[in-house]
C-alpha angles and dihedrals in degrees: 000000000000090000092052092050090049091052091049090052091053092051092050091052091048092051091046091050092050093051092048091053093050091051091048094049113109118246091238092068091061112103114216115206110229116201110222109239122225123227092242113168092005086074090093095055089045092051088053089053089050092049090053092050090051091050091047093048089051092051088056093057119122090250092051094046087049091053091047091054097038101036117010098052092039094059108134091229091050090052093046104047107010111039140302094211111109096202093054093048093048087049089057092049093049091047095051092047092049089049091052090052090046089058092051089047089053091058091046088052090053090052094045092068088077093057123107094213107091090211092057088048090058092050095123095055093043091049091053091047091051093048092052103037109011091239112155107177095170097044096241091150111103130205121240096264093048091047095053089051089051092049092053090050092051089050090055094047089050089053093048090051091051089051091051091050089054091047093051091047089052091050091050089050092051092049091050088048089053093051090050092049092049092053096039122113100235115172095206107063093193092056091048092049089049092052092049092047091050091048093050091051091049090050093050091051092044094052088054088052091052092049092049090050092050091054091052099047142053091285095084095038120108120245090242092055094047098042092046089058093046093048093054091049094048092049091049094048091052090050089051092051091053091045096052094044098040099244112159120223113253097017109082125202121278140181124228109250092212093073122084125232091257092051088061089063098034108025091165088070096063122107122262095249091059113106118256111281113234107165138196128351091351091073115090123191124218117284088230094060122076113225111244095205134042127256093255096044090056092047092054088054091054091051092053105100115237116247095259094061134091090241092061090049091048090235103113095098095043094050090047091056088045092054095047091051090052092047090059093046092049091049090056109016092161087065095055114105131198091259090055090052092049090051091050093049090049088059093057118101119227094259091061094042091056092048091047091051092052092049095049095048111116093014109134126235093243120089103172104122107112091193093055092045088054092052092050091051091053090047092050093049089052094051093046090048092070102022100046097061090055090051094049091045089053091055092048093048092049095044093052091051099042121120093257091053101034094109094048126089113253112252094212138043094232112152128199092250088064091057137066091262094099095029118128108254099216094050093046092049091049091052091047090050090052089051091051093050092050094045089050090055099045091043091054089043092055091048092051093048091051091048091052091048091050092048092048090048091050091048091048092050089046091053092049091051092051092048091051093047097047115094118254119245091242090059091058113091 
């Protein structure tokens, strides 16, 4: 009995010491279990970001860059009214691709605040540091083979998210159908009950499908897993942009201050004592000089159109619509009515109206020379041949980046340099004025030819009527 009491005393002391140690333990030593949150409904937004990354990566392939160098910057319209300097045009292309990536990275940074990993939560700062210095402390940069595997994975995840979206839409449609059936006034109660039972069975099966699809796609992934994948892709795409455009890590792009804004658009017009123009990301500063601005800050400056351009005047989209309207009229001038001409004239800004009046001064009212009309048609087709593609590209570029389509992946690889955004305003307005003068002539020519044809037809019919109404010689006695 004494031994039992002694043992009980020892047990009490041990328990008391344990409780005292727990009370004395500092709060910092307590480990709080944090449950990793899944992306859930944000899976669809993340899938959109992944789609854009895949599209951007594909636009940086060897074949795409070869087309950019061999076709996009060699468009006749680009050479005539934007620039004929390859370095400047490639600088614009690099700046726009980098800006597209920056916007995606901004969305990734917003999502990264939900991560547990402190490094992922610092994604925005680490990305800026990588852009300006090439520093990659967490080895997020992937090699080419790893990146291709990652792109295929992203493509599959995007497809799975799209499939989930369809499954959820179908579930909503079934549930709405059940509500309608429940409130419907069906005469036969047995038929109504059977419809409701069938719909309930379909809904149960569809919910299982949705649950299965959620488990297989981004919906059930943690923010850490998803943001880690996105961070690696963003880093690698930026490295690819710098590689294909020859940008050196640590030495961001810069523009020579000695060149005027007009020289940025038309570098061939600069004087001979102006230093050689090498624009955009192809410019590298001295290693001994520390860059004052970051990579993306300087990119945004390059994308700002100079004062002499349509983009600076906010006229690029308006002029694109104007050119497309004229293109349709030139194709079928005989179908253009007076109201259509008035509508076209109302679209013209004052600068083009004044230029048009000067060009039309002294022009006679007659437009009956078929040879001159043919020459005008050829001239208009030549102008439209290089001007119209830029106008159509401008519409495509704008529509793909409109508010309604901002979450969608662009269907084309149209860049701003292939549009009217950086086009010289004076040269574009001169070309538009020429189109208007030519359109005016062939429109009047078509009207005069139609009027002559109608007059000849009327005279011919009149002659026939006179011949039919005159008495025959045999009737005279």
